[in-house]
Each structure stands twice: as C-alpha cells, then as structure tokens.
TIRO-2110 file (N, C-alpha, C; in Angstrom, 1 decimal):
// TIRO-2110
13.1, -8.4, -24.4, N, 1, A
12.4, -7.3, -23.8, CA, 1, A
12.3, -7.5, -22.2, C, 1, A
12.4, -6.5, -21.5, N, 2, A
12.3, -6.5, -20.0, CA, 2, A
10.8, -6.7, -19.7, C, 2, A
10.5, -7.7, -18.8, N, 3, A
9.2, -8.0, -18.3, CA, 3, A
9.1, -7.6, -16.9, C, 3, A
8.1, -6.8, -16.6, N, 4, A
7.9, -6.3, -15.2, CA, 4, A
6.4, -6.4, -14.8, C, 4, A
6.2, -6.6, -13.5, N, 5, A
4.9, -6.5, -12.9, CA, 5, A
4.9, -5.2, -12.2, C, 5, A
3.9, -4.3, -12.4, N, 6, A
3.7, -3.1, -11.7, CA, 6, A
2.6, -3.4, -10.7, C, 6, A
2.9, -3.2, -9.4, N, 7, A
1.9, -3.4, -8.4, CA, 7, A
0.7, -2.5, -8.6, C, 7, A
-0.4, -2.8, -8.1, N, 8, A
-1.6, -2.0, -8.2, CA, 8, A
-1.4, -0.6, -7.7, C, 8, A
-0.6, -0.4, -6.7, N, 9, A
-0.4, 1.0, -6.2, CA, 9, A
0.4, 1.8, -7.2, C, 9, A
1.3, 1.2, -7.9, N, 10, A
2.1, 1.9, -8.9, CA, 10, A
1.2, 2.3, -10.1, C, 10, A
0.4, 1.3, -10.6, N, 11, A
-0.5, 1.6, -11.7, CA, 11, A
-1.5, 2.7, -11.4, C, 11, A
-2.2, 2.5, -10.2, N, 12, A
-3.2, 3.5, -9.8, CA, 12, A
-2.6, 4.9, -9.7, C, 12, A
-1.4, 5.0, -9.0, N, 13, A
-0.8, 6.3, -8.9, CA, 13, A
-0.3, 6.8, -10.2, C, 13, A
0.2, 6.0, -11.0, N, 14, A
0.7, 6.4, -12.4, CA, 14, A
-0.5, 6.9, -13.2, C, 14, A
-1.6, 6.2, -13.2, N, 15, A
-2.8, 6.7, -14.0, CA, 15, A
-3.3, 8.0, -13.4, C, 15, A
-3.3, 8.2, -12.1, N, 16, A
-3.8, 9.4, -11.5, CA, 16, A
-2.9, 10.6, -11.9, C, 16, A
-1.7, 10.4, -12.0, N, 17, A
-0.7, 11.5, -12.3, CA, 17, A
-0.1, 11.4, -13.6, C, 17, A
-0.7, 10.7, -14.6, N, 18, A
-0.1, 10.4, -15.9, CA, 18, A
0.4, 11.7, -16.6, C, 18, A
-0.3, 12.7, -16.4, N, 19, A
0.1, 14.0, -17.1, CA, 19, A
1.3, 14.6, -16.4, C, 19, A
1.7, 14.1, -15.2, N, 20, A
2.8, 14.7, -14.5, CA, 20, A
4.1, 13.8, -14.8, C, 20, A
4.9, 14.3, -15.8, N, 21, A
6.1, 13.5, -16.2, CA, 21, A
7.0, 13.2, -15.1, C, 21, A
7.0, 13.9, -14.0, N, 22, A
7.9, 13.8, -12.9, CA, 22, A
7.6, 12.6, -11.9, C, 22, A
6.4, 12.1, -12.0, N, 23, A
6.0, 11.1, -11.1, CA, 23, A
6.6, 9.8, -11.5, C, 23, A
7.4, 9.1, -10.6, N, 24, A
8.0, 7.8, -11.0, CA, 24, A
7.0, 6.8, -11.4, C, 24, A
5.9, 6.7, -10.8, N, 25, A
4.8, 5.7, -11.2, CA, 25, A
4.3, 6.1, -12.7, C, 25, A
4.1, 7.3, -12.9, N, 26, A
3.7, 7.7, -14.3, CA, 26, A
4.8, 7.4, -15.3, C, 26, A
6.0, 7.6, -14.9, N, 27, A
7.2, 7.4, -15.8, CA, 27, A
7.3, 5.9, -16.1, C, 27, A
7.0, 5.0, -15.2, N, 28, A
7.0, 3.6, -15.4, CA, 28, A
5.9, 3.3, -16.5, C, 28, A
4.7, 3.8, -16.4, N, 29, A
3.6, 3.6, -17.3, CA, 29, A
4.0, 4.2, -18.7, C, 29, A
4.7, 5.3, -18.7, N, 30, A
5.1, 5.9, -20.0, CA, 30, A
6.2, 5.0, -20.7, C, 30, A
7.1, 4.4, -19.9, N, 31, A
8.1, 3.5, -20.4, CA, 31, A
7.4, 2.3, -21.1, C, 31, A
6.3, 1.8, -20.5, N, 32, A
5.6, 0.7, -21.1, CA, 32, A
4.9, 1.2, -22.3, C, 32, A
4.2, 2.3, -22.3, N, 33, A
3.5, 2.8, -23.5, CA, 33, A
4.5, 3.1, -24.7, C, 33, A
5.7, 3.4, -24.3, N, 34, A
6.7, 3.7, -25.4, CA, 34, A
7.5, 2.5, -25.8, C, 34, A
7.1, 1.3, -25.3, N, 35, A
7.7, 0.0, -25.7, CA, 35, A
9.1, -0.3, -25.1, C, 35, A
9.4, 0.3, -24.0, N, 36, A
10.7, 0.1, -23.3, CA, 36, A
10.6, -1.1, -22.4, C, 36, A
9.4, -1.6, -22.1, N, 37, A
9.2, -2.8, -21.3, CA, 37, A
7.9, -3.5, -21.6, C, 37, A
7.8, -4.7, -21.2, N, 38, A
6.6, -5.5, -21.3, CA, 38, A
6.0, -5.5, -19.9, C, 38, A
4.7, -5.1, -19.8, N, 39, A
4.0, -5.1, -18.5, CA, 39, A
3.3, -6.4, -18.4, C, 39, A
3.5, -7.1, -17.3, N, 40, A
2.8, -8.4, -17.1, CA, 40, A
1.7, -8.2, -16.1, C, 40, A
0.5, -8.8, -16.3, N, 41, A
-0.6, -8.7, -15.4, CA, 41, A
-1.4, -10.0, -15.4, C, 41, A
-2.4, -10.0, -14.5, N, 42, A
-3.3, -11.2, -14.4, CA, 42, A
-4.7, -10.7, -14.0, C, 42, A
-5.6, -11.6, -14.0, N, 43, A
-7.0, -11.3, -13.6, CA, 43, A
-7.1, -10.8, -12.2, C, 43, A
-6.4, -11.4, -11.2, N, 44, A
-6.4, -10.9, -9.8, CA, 44, A
-5.9, -9.5, -9.7, C, 44, A
-4.8, -9.2, -10.4, N, 45, A
-4.3, -7.8, -10.4, CA, 45, A
-5.2, -6.8, -11.0, C, 45, A
-5.8, -7.2, -12.1, N, 46, A
-6.7, -6.2, -12.8, CA, 46, A
-8.0, -6.0, -11.9, C, 46, A
-8.4, -7.1, -11.2, N, 47, A
-9.6, -6.9, -10.3, CA, 47, A
-9.3, -6.0, -9.2, C, 47, A
-8.1, -6.2, -8.6, N, 48, A
-7.6, -5.3, -7.5, CA, 48, A
-7.5, -3.9, -8.0, C, 48, A
-7.0, -3.7, -9.2, N, 49, A
-6.8, -2.4, -9.7, CA, 49, A
-8.2, -1.7, -9.9, C, 49, A
-9.1, -2.4, -10.4, N, 50, A
-10.5, -1.9, -10.6, CA, 50, A
-11.1, -1.5, -9.3, C, 50, A
-10.9, -2.3, -8.2, N, 51, A
-11.4, -1.9, -6.9, CA, 51, A
-10.7, -0.7, -6.4, C, 51, A
-9.4, -0.6, -6.6, N, 52, A
-8.6, 0.6, -6.1, CA, 52, A
-9.1, 1.8, -6.8, C, 52, A
-9.3, 1.8, -8.1, N, 53, A
-9.6, 3.0, -8.9, CA, 53, A
-11.1, 3.4, -8.6, C, 53, A
-11.9, 2.6, -8.0, N, 54, A
-13.2, 2.9, -7.6, CA, 54, A
-13.3, 3.7, -6.3, C, 54, A
-12.2, 3.7, -5.5, N, 55, A
-12.1, 4.4, -4.3, CA, 55, A
-12.2, 5.9, -4.5, C, 55, A
-12.8, 6.6, -3.5, N, 56, A
-13.0, 8.1, -3.6, CA, 56, A
-11.9, 8.9, -4.2, C, 56, A
-10.7, 8.7, -3.7, N, 57, A
-9.5, 9.5, -4.1, CA, 57, A
-9.3, 9.3, -5.6, C, 57, A
-9.3, 8.1, -6.1, N, 58, A
-9.1, 7.9, -7.5, CA, 58, A
-10.3, 8.3, -8.4, C, 58, A
-11.5, 8.2, -7.8, N, 59, A
-12.7, 8.6, -8.5, CA, 59, A
-12.7, 10.1, -8.8, C, 59, A
-12.0, 10.8, -7.9, N, 60, A
-11.9, 12.3, -8.1, CA, 60, A
-10.9, 12.6, -9.1, C, 60, A
-9.9, 11.8, -9.3, N, 61, A
-8.8, 12.0, -10.2, CA, 61, A
-9.1, 11.6, -11.6, C, 61, A
-9.9, 10.5, -11.8, N, 62, A
-10.1, 9.8, -13.1, CA, 62, A
-11.6, 9.6, -13.3, C, 62, A
-12.1, 9.9, -14.5, N, 63, A
-13.5, 9.7, -14.8, CA, 63, A
-13.7, 8.2, -14.9, C, 63, A
-14.9, 7.7, -14.9, N, 64, A
-15.2, 6.3, -15.1, CA, 64, A
-14.8, 5.9, -16.4, C, 64, A
-14.9, 6.8, -17.4, N, 65, A
-14.5, 6.5, -18.8, CA, 65, A
-13.0, 6.3, -18.9, C, 65, A
-12.2, 7.1, -18.2, N, 66, A
-10.8, 7.0, -18.2, CA, 66, A
-10.3, 5.7, -17.5, C, 66, A
-11.0, 5.3, -16.4, N, 67, A
-10.7, 4.1, -15.8, CA, 67, A
-11.0, 2.9, -16.7, C, 67, A
-12.1, 2.9, -17.4, N, 68, A
-12.5, 1.8, -18.3, CA, 68, A
-11.5, 1.7, -19.4, C, 68, A
-11.1, 2.9, -20.0, N, 69, A
-10.1, 2.9, -21.0, CA, 69, A
-8.7, 2.3, -20.6, C, 69, A
-8.3, 2.7, -19.4, N, 70, A
-7.1, 2.2, -18.8, CA, 70, A
-7.1, 0.7, -18.6, C, 70, A
-8.2, 0.2, -18.0, N, 71, A
-8.3, -1.2, -17.8, CA, 71, A
-8.3, -2.0, -19.1, C, 71, A
-9.0, -1.4, -20.1, N, 72, A
-9.1, -2.1, -21.4, CA, 72, A
-7.7, -2.1, -22.1, C, 72, A
-6.9, -1.0, -22.0, N, 73, A
-5.6, -0.9, -22.5, CA, 73, A
-4.7, -2.0, -21.8, C, 73, A
-4.8, -2.1, -20.5, N, 74, A
-4.0, -3.1, -19.8, CA, 74, A
-4.3, -4.5, -20.3, C, 74, A
-5.6, -4.8, -20.5, N, 75, A
-6.0, -6.1, -20.9, CA, 75, A
-5.5, -6.4, -22.3, C, 75, A
-5.5, -5.4, -23.2, N, 76, A
-5.1, -5.6, -24.6, CA, 76, A
-3.5, -5.6, -24.8, C, 76, A
-2.8, -4.7, -24.1, N, 77, A
-1.4, -4.5, -24.4, CA, 77, A
-0.4, -5.1, -23.4, C, 77, A
-1.0, -5.7, -22.3, N, 78, A
-0.1, -6.3, -21.3, CA, 78, A
0.1, -7.8, -21.7, C, 78, A
1.1, -8.3, -21.2, N, 79, A
1.4, -9.8, -21.3, CA, 79, A
0.5, -10.4, -20.1, C, 79, A
-0.6, -11.0, -20.5, N, 80, A
-1.6, -11.5, -19.6, CA, 80, A
-1.2, -12.9, -19.2, C, 80, A
-1.1, -13.2, -17.9, N, 81, A
-0.8, -14.5, -17.3, CA, 81, A
-2.1, -15.1, -16.9, C, 81, A
-2.5, -16.3, -17.4, N, 82, A
-3.7, -17.0, -17.1, CA, 82, A
-3.6, -18.0, -16.0, C, 82, A
-2.5, -18.7, -16.0, N, 83, A
-2.3, -19.8, -15.0, CA, 83, A
-1.2, -19.3, -14.0, C, 83, A
-1.6, -19.0, -12.8, N, 84, A
-0.6, -18.5, -11.8, CA, 84, A
-0.1, -19.7, -11.0, C, 84, A
1.3, -19.6, -10.8, N, 85, A
1.9, -20.6, -9.9, CA, 85, A
1.4, -20.3, -8.5, C, 85, A
1.5, -21.3, -7.7, N, 86, A
1.0, -21.1, -6.3, CA, 86, A
2.1, -20.5, -5.5, C, 86, A
1.8, -19.3, -4.9, N, 87, A
2.7, -18.6, -4.0, CA, 87, A
1.9, -18.3, -2.7, C, 87, A
2.4, -18.8, -1.6, N, 88, A
1.6, -18.6, -0.4, CA, 88, A
2.6, -18.4, 0.8, C, 88, A
2.3, -17.3, 1.5, N, 89, A
3.0, -17.0, 2.8, CA, 89, A
4.4, -16.4, 2.6, C, 89, A
4.7, -16.0, 1.4, N, 90, A
6.0, -15.3, 1.1, CA, 90, A
5.8, -13.8, 1.5, C, 90, A
4.8, -13.2, 1.0, N, 91, A
4.5, -11.8, 1.4, CA, 91, A
3.6, -11.8, 2.6, C, 91, A
3.3, -10.6, 3.1, N, 92, A
2.5, -10.5, 4.4, CA, 92, A
1.0, -10.5, 4.1, C, 92, A
0.6, -10.4, 2.9, N, 93, A
-0.9, -10.5, 2.6, CA, 93, A
-1.1, -11.4, 1.4, C, 93, A
-2.3, -12.0, 1.3, N, 94, A
-2.6, -12.9, 0.1, CA, 94, A
-2.5, -12.1, -1.2, C, 94, A
-2.9, -10.8, -1.2, N, 95, A
-2.9, -10.0, -2.4, CA, 95, A
-1.5, -9.8, -2.9, C, 95, A
-0.5, -9.6, -2.0, N, 96, A
0.9, -9.5, -2.4, CA, 96, A
1.4, -10.8, -2.9, C, 96, A
1.0, -11.9, -2.3, N, 97, A
1.4, -13.2, -2.8, CA, 97, A
0.9, -13.4, -4.3, C, 97, A
-0.3, -12.9, -4.6, N, 98, A
-0.8, -13.0, -5.9, CA, 98, A
0.0, -12.1, -6.9, C, 98, A
0.5, -11.0, -6.4, N, 99, A
1.3, -10.1, -7.2, CA, 99, A
2.7, -10.9, -7.5, C, 99, A
3.2, -11.5, -6.5, N, 100, A
4.4, -12.3, -6.7, CA, 100, A
4.2, -13.5, -7.6, C, 100, A
3.0, -14.1, -7.5, N, 101, A
2.7, -15.2, -8.4, CA, 101, A
2.6, -14.8, -9.8, C, 101, A
2.0, -13.6, -10.0, N, 102, A
1.9, -13.0, -11.4, CA, 102, A
3.3, -12.8, -11.9, C, 102, A
4.2, -12.2, -11.1, N, 103, A
5.6, -12.0, -11.6, CA, 103, A
6.3, -13.3, -11.9, C, 103, A
6.2, -14.2, -11.1, N, 104, A
6.9, -15.5, -11.3, CA, 104, A
6.3, -16.2, -12.5, C, 104, A
5.0, -16.3, -12.6, N, 105, A
4.3, -17.0, -13.7, CA, 105, A
4.6, -16.3, -15.0, C, 105, A
4.7, -15.0, -15.0, N, 106, A
4.9, -14.2, -16.2, CA, 106, A
6.3, -14.0, -16.6, C, 106, A
7.2, -14.7, -15.8, N, 107, A
8.7, -14.6, -16.1, CA, 107, A
9.2, -13.2, -16.1, C, 107, A
8.6, -12.4, -15.1, N, 108, A
9.1, -11.0, -15.0, CA, 108, A
10.4, -11.0, -14.3, C, 108, A
11.2, -10.0, -14.7, N, 109, A
12.5, -9.7, -14.0, CA, 109, A
12.4, -8.9, -12.8, C, 109, A
11.3, -8.0, -12.8, N, 110, A
11.2, -7.0, -11.8, CA, 110, A
9.7, -6.9, -11.3, C, 110, A
9.5, -6.6, -10.1, N, 111, A
8.2, -6.3, -9.5, CA, 111, A
8.4, -4.9, -9.0, C, 111, A
7.6, -3.9, -9.5, N, 112, A
7.7, -2.5, -9.1, CA, 112, A
6.6, -2.2, -8.1, C, 112, A
6.9, -1.8, -7.0, N, 113, A
5.9, -1.5, -5.9, CA, 113, A
6.3, -0.4, -5.0, C, 113, A
5.3, 0.3, -4.5, N, 114, A
5.5, 1.3, -3.4, CA, 114, A
5.2, 0.7, -2.0, C, 114, A
4.7, -0.6, -2.0, N, 115, A
4.3, -1.2, -0.8, CA, 115, A
5.6, -1.6, 0.0, C, 115, A
5.7, -1.0, 1.2, N, 116, A
6.9, -1.3, 2.0, CA, 116, A
7.0, -2.7, 2.4, C, 116, A
5.9, -3.4, 2.8, N, 117, A
6.0, -4.8, 3.2, CA, 117, A
6.4, -5.7, 2.0, C, 117, A
5.9, -5.4, 0.9, N, 118, A
6.2, -6.2, -0.3, CA, 118, A
7.7, -6.0, -0.7, C, 118, A
8.1, -4.8, -0.5, N, 119, A
9.5, -4.5, -0.9, CA, 119, A
10.5, -5.2, 0.0, C, 119, A
10.0, -5.6, 1.2, N, 120, A
10.9, -6.4, 2.1, CA, 120, A
11.2, -7.7, 1.6, C, 120, A
10.5, -8.2, 0.6, N, 121, A
10.8, -9.5, 0.0, CA, 121, A
12.1, -9.4, -0.8, C, 121, A
12.3, -8.3, -1.4, N, 122, A
13.5, -7.9, -2.2, CA, 122, A
13.8, -8.7, -3.4, C, 122, A
13.8, -10.0, -3.3, N, 123, A
14.0, -10.9, -4.5, CA, 123, A
13.3, -12.2, -4.2, C, 123, A
12.5, -12.7, -5.1, N, 124, A
11.8, -13.9, -5.0, CA, 124, A
11.9, -14.7, -6.3, C, 124, A
12.5, -15.8, -6.3, N, 125, A
12.7, -16.7, -7.5, CA, 125, A
13.1, -15.9, -8.7, C, 125, A
14.1, -15.1, -8.5, N, 126, A
14.6, -14.3, -9.6, CA, 126, A
13.9, -13.0, -10.0, C, 126, A
12.9, -12.7, -9.3, N, 127, A
12.1, -11.4, -9.5, CA, 127, A
12.6, -10.4, -8.5, C, 127, A
13.2, -9.3, -8.9, N, 128, A
13.7, -8.3, -8.1, CA, 128, A
12.6, -7.3, -7.8, C, 128, A
12.4, -7.0, -6.5, N, 129, A
11.4, -6.1, -6.1, CA, 129, A
12.0, -4.7, -5.8, C, 129, A
11.5, -3.7, -6.5, N, 130, A
12.0, -2.3, -6.5, CA, 130, A
10.9, -1.3, -6.4, C, 130, A
11.3, -0.1, -5.8, N, 131, A
10.5, 1.1, -5.9, CA, 131, A
10.4, 1.6, -7.3, C, 131, A
9.4, 2.3, -7.7, N, 132, A
9.4, 2.8, -9.1, CA, 132, A
10.7, 3.6, -9.4, C, 132, A
11.1, 4.5, -8.5, N, 133, A
12.3, 5.3, -8.8, CA, 133, A
13.6, 4.4, -9.0, C, 133, A
13.7, 3.4, -8.1, N, 134, A
14.8, 2.4, -8.2, CA, 134, A
14.8, 1.7, -9.6, C, 134, A
13.6, 1.3, -10.0, N, 135, A
13.5, 0.6, -11.3, CA, 135, A
13.8, 1.5, -12.4, C, 135, A
13.4, 2.8, -12.4, N, 136, A
13.7, 3.7, -13.5, CA, 136, A
15.2, 4.0, -13.5, C, 136, A
15.9, 4.1, -12.4, N, 137, A
17.3, 4.2, -12.4, CA, 137, A
18.0, 3.0, -13.0, C, 137, A
17.5, 1.8, -12.7, N, 138, A
18.0, 0.6, -13.3, CA, 138, A
17.8, 0.6, -14.8, C, 138, A
16.6, 1.0, -15.2, N, 139, A
16.2, 1.0, -16.6, CA, 139, A
17.1, 1.9, -17.4, C, 139, A
17.4, 3.1, -16.8, N, 140, A
18.2, 4.1, -17.5, CA, 140, A
19.6, 3.6, -17.7, C, 140, A
20.1, 2.8, -16.7, N, 141, A
21.5, 2.3, -16.7, CA, 141, A
21.6, 1.0, -17.6, C, 141, A
20.5, 0.4, -17.9, N, 142, A
20.5, -0.9, -18.6, CA, 142, A
20.8, -0.6, -20.1, C, 142, A
21.8, -1.3, -20.6, N, 143, A
22.3, -1.1, -21.9, CA, 143, A
21.4, -1.7, -23.0, C, 143, A
20.4, -2.6, -22.6, N, 144, A
19.6, -3.2, -23.6, CA, 144, A
18.6, -2.3, -24.2, C, 144, A
18.3, -1.1, -23.5, N, 145, A
17.2, -0.2, -24.0, CA, 145, A
17.8, 1.1, -24.5, C, 145, A
END
C-alpha cells in the first residue's frame, strides 16, 4: 500500500471542498477514503490541523461537529506515528520539519503539499514532495492501484 503524508493545507482544503470532486486536495482525501492509499499522520500534524480548521475561513466552511468528526476519522483510520525521527533545518519552518519527520518516521513514499517552500525540498530521505495534482497524476499512472 502507498503511504503518504498530506500536509495540513491539503487536508484542510480537501475537507472544506470535499463535496467538490474536482478539487485535487479533495480527490486525495477521497483516494484515502476509498483505500487507494494509507494516510500517515502524527500528533503535531493533527494539532496543526485543528488550529487551522479553527481559523475563520474554515469555520465558515465546516461546522464544529464536522471538524470533530474529521479529526476523529483521521485519528482512527490513519497510520499514526508516535515516535518522530529528528528533522531540523531541512525545511524553512519548524512545522514543515515536523511534516517531513512524520513522513520519514511513517515510511511514507510521498508528502503531498501546496506549500511552495516545502515543495522546494523535492525529495528527502526517499520521500518525494509533490503538489496534490502531481500526486494524483502519479497515482493514476501507478500500476499497483
């Protein structure tokens, strides 16, 4: 099974537009829900996601109940990484280093992000960093699924 880390921006955007099948972020979440990939996460990523979803834009898009259901689903159905390898100074922010640490520790093949600075990493210890649309193109071309 393909293991991926979806950055907070991908998950938040995907949740906000989940009903829109055309959104690449939503399509990544749908691929996970349909068993085409394993989503890897960690406590720092879920905490960042909760903070992001509490911001006014997302609060207008998703009810508090929807946010809680989504966070609960991620806790239950994701491959949860408890012990993160130390990653420091690879990305431009400590939060992005934690995202990379989650990917490496969870043995992910891909990190999916819309973050331009994080995408500049491109590949770190075997984890390929892609835009949601790039990942979906790769997934469609992959013969394992």
